[in-house]
C-alpha positions, 0 to 999 in steps of 0.5 A: 762474840763469834769463834771459830767453832761456831763460824758459818757461810755469810756470819758478819765479824768485825776484824781491825776495825772492819767489817767482813763477812765471812764467803769461805771457811776450811778447817786444818788441822796439821800432824803437829801443832793446834788447828786453823782455820783458814777464811776467805772474808768480804768487806761490806762496805769496800766489796774486795776479798781478803784471805786469812787464817786463825788460831781455832778457838780465837773470837771475834765481836759479832756485828749485829745484823737484820736479815729481812725476807725479800723477793728477787724482782728483777736483775738489771746488768750488774744491779739486782733489785730486791722487794720486800714483800710486806712494804713493797720497798726495793733495794739494788744490790750489786753483783759484788754483793749477790756475788755466786748465790746468783746461781741460786737464785731463780727469777721471783726467788726469795732469800734474806737481805742482809742490812748494817743498819739502813746498809744492804750488804749482802743476801743470805740464801735459804738451806736449799732452793728449787731449780728448773733445769735447762740443759741436760743429756738424755740419761742412758737405760740401764746404765743406773746401777753404777750411780753414775750422774751427769751435768745440768746446767739449770736455768739460772746458769748454775751446772749440777750433777744429777743422777741420770733419770733426771731430764730437761725441764725437770725441777730439782732441790739444790743444796745452796752450801755444796751445790749439789743435787737433793732430791726432785722436787 
C-alpha cells in the first residue's frame, strides 16, 4: 500500500480498478479541516489524465512496476525509441507516454523505462541531467551582485533560468523534478 505521505512523481497506483501514474501532486492545508492532496493522474493504458483530491493519510494499492535502464536511441515523429544497453532490445513509447520528460532527455540520454508486465508504460528520469545550452543572451559584466538570471534554451527545447555567467554552448546540470538550474557541468 502507498499513502499520501509516501507519494512521489512517477509512482504507480491502482484506483477504481485502473492503473494510474502520478504526474503531479500538491499538499493542500487549509485553515480549517484536515490536509488534502491534489493529484494529476495519467491512466497508463488509455493515456487520459484526471485530477483528483484525496484526504491526507488515504492509501491505495501499489502496482508492481519494473524499472529497466535504457538509452534514448532516436525519435521518429511522435514515437520515442529506447534501447536496452545490455540486450539491445528496442522499445517504442508514444509522445503521451514520455510526456514532459522529453525536455530532459538529450540525444543518447539514459533513463528508466517502466514496465507493467511486458508492456512499457512510461519513463522515470534521474534526479538531475546534464543538458547543453543552445541559445542564451550574453551576460553583462558586473551585473552578478544581484543574483540575476537569464533564460537559456537547451538543445532539447527546455527553457531554464541560469546565472548571467553561463554562456551558449555550456553544459549545465538541471533538476528534473523542478526544472531549475543546479550547476555548470
